[in-house]
C-alpha positions as CSV (number, residue, x, y, z in Angstrom):
1,M,31.3,20.6,163.1
2,A,31.2,21.6,166.8
3,H,34.5,22.1,168.8
4,T,35.1,20.6,172.2
5,G,34.1,23.8,173.9
6,E,30.8,23.8,172.2
7,L,30.3,20.1,173.0
8,R,31.2,20.8,176.7
9,A,28.6,23.6,176.7
10,K,25.9,21.3,175.2
11,F,26.7,18.7,177.8
12,E,26.6,21.1,180.7
13,M,23.3,22.5,179.6
14,A,21.8,19.1,179.1
15,L,23.1,18.0,182.5
16,Q,21.6,21.1,184.3
17,E,18.3,20.6,182.5
18,H,18.3,17.0,183.6
19,I,19.1,18.0,187.2
20,V,16.2,20.6,187.3
21,S,13.8,17.9,186.1
22,L,14.7,15.5,189.0
23,Q,11.9,14.5,191.3
24,T,14.4,13.3,193.9
25,P,14.2,14.4,197.5
26,L,16.2,17.6,198.1
27,E,18.3,15.9,200.8
28,L,19.6,13.5,198.1
29,V,19.7,15.9,195.2
30,K,22.1,18.2,197.1
31,P,25.0,15.7,197.5
32,M,24.4,14.2,194.0
33,V,24.6,17.7,192.4
34,Y,27.5,18.7,194.6
35,S,29.6,15.9,193.2
36,L,28.3,16.1,189.6
37,N,29.3,19.8,189.6
38,G,32.6,19.2,191.4
39,G,34.9,20.5,188.6
40,G,35.5,17.4,186.5
41,K,36.9,17.6,183.0
42,R,34.0,15.6,181.6
43,L,36.5,13.5,179.6
44,R,34.2,10.5,179.2
45,P,31.1,12.3,178.0
46,L,33.2,14.5,175.7
47,L,34.9,11.4,174.2
48,L,31.4,10.1,173.4
49,L,30.1,13.3,172.0
50,T,33.2,14.0,170.0
51,A,33.1,10.6,168.3
52,L,29.4,11.2,167.5
53,N,30.2,14.7,166.2
54,I,32.8,13.3,163.8
55,K,30.2,10.8,162.4
56,D,27.5,13.4,162.1
57,P,26.9,16.6,164.2
58,K,23.2,15.8,164.2
59,L,24.0,12.7,166.3
60,V,25.3,14.8,169.3
61,E,21.7,15.3,170.5
62,K,21.1,11.6,170.5
63,G,24.1,11.0,172.7
64,L,23.5,13.5,175.4
65,K,21.4,11.3,177.7
66,T,24.0,8.5,177.4
67,S,26.8,11.0,178.2
68,I,24.9,12.1,181.3
69,A,24.5,8.5,182.4
70,L,28.2,7.9,181.9
71,E,29.1,10.9,184.0
72,Y,26.6,9.7,186.7
73,I,28.5,6.4,186.8
74,H,31.9,8.1,186.9
75,T,30.8,10.5,189.7
76,Y,29.3,7.7,191.8
77,S,32.6,5.8,191.6
78,L,34.5,8.9,192.8
79,I,32.2,9.4,195.8
80,H,32.7,5.8,196.8
81,D,36.4,5.8,196.1
82,D,36.8,8.7,198.5
83,L,35.0,7.0,201.4
84,P,37.0,6.1,204.6
85,A,36.7,2.4,203.8
86,M,38.2,2.9,200.4
87,D,40.9,5.7,199.7
88,N,39.8,7.8,202.6
89,D,40.3,11.1,200.9
90,D,39.1,14.4,202.4
91,M,39.6,16.6,199.4
92,R,38.9,16.2,195.7
93,R,39.6,18.9,193.0
94,G,40.2,21.4,195.7
95,Q,37.0,20.9,197.6
96,P,35.8,18.7,200.5
97,T,34.7,15.2,199.3
98,S,31.1,14.2,199.6
99,H,31.4,12.4,202.9
100,I,33.2,15.4,204.4
101,K,30.8,18.0,203.0
102,F,27.7,16.0,204.1
103,D,28.3,12.7,206.0
104,E,29.3,9.2,205.2
105,A,25.8,7.7,205.0
106,T,24.6,10.5,202.7
107,A,27.6,10.1,200.5
108,I,27.0,6.4,200.1
109,L,23.4,6.9,199.3
110,A,24.2,9.7,196.8
111,G,26.6,7.3,195.0
112,D,24.0,4.6,195.0
113,A,21.4,6.9,193.5
114,L,23.8,8.1,190.7
115,E,24.7,4.5,189.9
116,T,21.2,3.2,189.7
117,D,19.7,6.3,188.0
118,A,22.3,6.1,185.2
119,F,20.6,3.1,183.7
120,G,17.2,4.7,183.9
121,I,18.4,7.7,182.0
122,I,19.4,5.5,179.1
123,A,16.3,3.3,179.3
124,N,14.0,6.4,179.1
125,D,15.9,8.0,176.2
126,D,13.2,8.3,173.5
127,Q,15.7,9.5,170.9
128,L,17.1,6.0,170.6
129,S,15.6,2.7,169.5
130,E,14.9,0.1,172.1
131,E,17.6,-2.1,170.6
132,K,20.2,0.6,171.0
133,R,19.1,1.4,174.5
134,L,19.4,-2.2,175.5
135,Q,22.9,-2.5,173.9
136,L,24.0,0.7,175.8
137,I,22.7,-0.6,179.1
138,L,24.4,-4.0,178.6
139,E,27.7,-2.4,177.7
140,L,27.6,0.1,180.6
141,S,26.7,-2.5,183.2
142,F,29.6,-4.6,182.0
143,A,32.1,-1.7,182.0
144,A,31.0,-0.4,185.4
145,G,30.0,-3.6,187.3
146,S,31.6,-6.8,188.7
147,N,33.3,-7.6,185.4
148,G,34.7,-4.1,185.0
149,M,35.2,-1.0,187.2
150,V,34.1,-2.6,190.5
151,A,36.3,-5.6,190.0
152,G,39.2,-3.2,189.2
153,Q,38.5,-1.3,192.4
154,L,38.6,-4.5,194.5
155,Y,41.9,-5.6,192.9
156,D,43.3,-2.1,193.4
157,I,42.5,-2.2,197.1
158,N,43.9,-5.7,197.6
159,S,47.1,-4.7,195.8
160,D,47.9,-1.9,198.3
161,G,51.3,-2.6,199.9
162,Q,51.8,-5.7,197.7
163,K,54.3,-6.4,194.9
164,I,52.4,-7.0,191.6
165,T,53.6,-7.5,188.1
166,L,53.2,-5.1,185.2
167,E,50.5,-7.4,183.7
168,E,48.6,-7.3,186.9
169,L,48.8,-3.5,187.1
170,K,47.6,-3.2,183.5
171,Q,44.6,-5.5,184.3
172,I,43.7,-3.4,187.4
173,H,43.7,-0.2,185.4
174,L,41.9,-1.7,182.4
175,L,39.1,-2.7,184.7
176,K,39.0,0.3,187.0
177,T,39.6,3.0,184.5
178,G,39.9,1.8,180.9
179,Y,36.5,0.2,180.5
180,L,34.6,3.4,181.0
181,F,36.8,5.2,178.4
182,M,36.2,2.2,176.1
183,F,32.5,2.5,176.8
184,A,32.5,6.2,175.8
185,V,33.7,5.5,172.2
186,K,31.8,2.2,172.0
187,A,28.6,4.0,172.9
188,A,29.2,6.5,170.1
189,A,29.6,3.5,167.7
190,I,26.3,2.0,168.9
191,I,24.4,5.3,168.7
192,S,25.8,6.1,165.2
193,G,25.3,2.6,163.8
194,A,29.0,2.2,163.0
195,D,30.1,-1.0,161.3
196,S,32.0,-3.7,163.1
197,K,35.4,-2.6,161.8
198,E,34.9,1.0,163.0
199,K,33.6,-0.3,166.4
200,D,36.7,-2.4,166.8
201,L,39.0,0.5,166.0
202,L,37.2,2.9,168.3
203,N,37.4,0.2,171.1
204,Q,41.2,-0.1,170.5
205,F,41.5,3.6,170.7
206,G,39.6,3.7,174.0
207,N,41.8,0.9,175.4
208,H,45.1,2.6,174.5
209,Y,43.8,6.0,175.7
210,G,42.8,4.5,179.0
211,V,46.3,3.1,179.5
212,A,47.9,6.4,178.4
213,Y,45.7,8.3,180.8
214,Q,46.7,6.1,183.7
215,I,50.4,6.2,183.0
216,H,50.2,10.0,182.8
217,N,48.3,10.1,186.0
218,D,50.9,7.9,187.7
219,L,53.7,10.1,186.4
220,K,52.0,13.3,187.6
221,D,52.5,12.0,191.1
222,V,56.3,11.8,190.9
223,V,57.4,14.3,188.2
224,N,56.4,17.8,187.3
225,I,53.9,17.4,184.4
226,G,51.6,20.3,184.0
227,M,51.6,21.2,187.7
228,D,53.7,23.2,190.2
229,Q,56.4,21.2,192.0
230,D,54.9,22.3,195.3
231,S,51.7,20.5,194.5
232,L,53.3,17.1,194.0
233,L,52.0,14.9,196.8
234,H,53.6,11.6,196.0
235,S,50.4,10.1,197.3
236,D,50.7,6.8,195.5
237,E,54.2,6.2,197.0
238,A,52.9,7.1,200.4
239,N,50.0,4.7,200.1
240,G,52.2,1.8,199.0
241,K,50.6,1.6,195.6
242,T,52.4,0.0,192.7
243,T,52.5,2.3,189.7
244,Y,54.0,2.4,186.2
245,P,56.9,4.5,187.5
246,T,57.6,2.1,190.4
247,L,57.7,-0.9,188.0
248,L,59.3,0.7,184.9
249,G,61.1,3.7,186.4
250,I,60.3,7.2,185.3
251,D,62.0,7.0,181.9
252,G,60.4,3.6,181.3
253,A,57.0,4.9,182.2
254,K,57.5,7.9,179.9
255,E,58.4,5.5,177.0
256,A,55.3,3.4,177.7
257,L,53.1,6.5,177.7
258,L,54.5,7.6,174.4
259,A,54.0,4.1,173.0
260,E,50.3,4.2,174.0
261,I,49.8,7.7,172.5
262,D,51.4,6.5,169.3
263,A,49.0,3.5,169.3
264,C,46.1,5.9,169.6
265,H,47.2,7.9,166.7
266,R,47.6,4.7,164.6
267,C,44.0,3.7,165.4
268,L,42.8,7.2,164.3
269,K,44.7,7.0,161.0
270,I,43.2,3.6,160.2
271,L,39.8,4.9,161.2
272,E,40.1,7.7,158.8
273,L,41.1,5.3,156.0
274,E,38.3,3.0,156.7
275,S,35.5,5.6,157.2
276,K,36.7,8.5,155.0
277,L,36.0,10.8,158.0
278,N,38.4,13.1,159.9
279,Y,38.9,11.5,163.3
280,Q,41.5,14.1,164.5
281,G,38.8,15.5,166.8
282,L,39.7,12.6,169.1
283,A,43.4,13.3,168.8
284,Q,42.9,16.5,170.9
285,F,42.3,14.3,173.9
286,L,45.9,13.0,173.6
287,K,47.6,16.4,173.7
288,P,47.2,16.9,177.5
289,L,48.9,13.5,177.9
290,S,52.0,14.3,175.8
291,I,55.3,14.7,177.5
292,E,58.9,15.1,176.5
293,K,61.1,12.1,176.4
């Protein structure tokens, strides 16, 4: 069974091969590739490929196109999030954002191209049956569109400077962040032909993982978790955003994070009992989120 490093290498090779094959005008390829190769952790595609690898290592090849499509969607969302009309960020992962590196119109069009092309990547995947391709396209459009990520982005913008409840915050992050994590493991279930029980448990894992990821992300903004104190920007507080620490306090947010991580581990244990497979490959994604009480 391949390890995460091997899966990351497979993904990067497949992505670069895909990029080389593009017939897109160079003026558009440049900003697309700039953001795709912007130093992301590839969490979403790696979740998908890891889940497939657990079921059967031979399935990894069948999941590469869908994992690229998922990274396309995630990258487009970051390009648009950084725009002046949205979060207005000049830097991402230590380098200028797309609209700073190029210009605003080019960044918007690069995001549009990544979003649209993602669905074509899945539609043209000859390693999957037509039925599976249709299922994946439906699930990804739901997770990324007006019922999912885009709706979450709108609610997030509208909540700036507003007092919102914990349930409202959870709903924003479920839509904006959680649905794409859930799609990653749900896509693996579709590609592998998992039964309904396994699909449901993977979906639950993706849900809890998405919440844990967001709580951890919020905590990084106010406490020293895996970063130098000098690098803490307190950007959420400065932007008037409601976060888990602002609603629950730092200790309460830490407890909530640990509860979500525990829920993820419970899902994996039940998955192992149901499937007779070792799902601890997914547990490694939880380690970077762990903190001390």
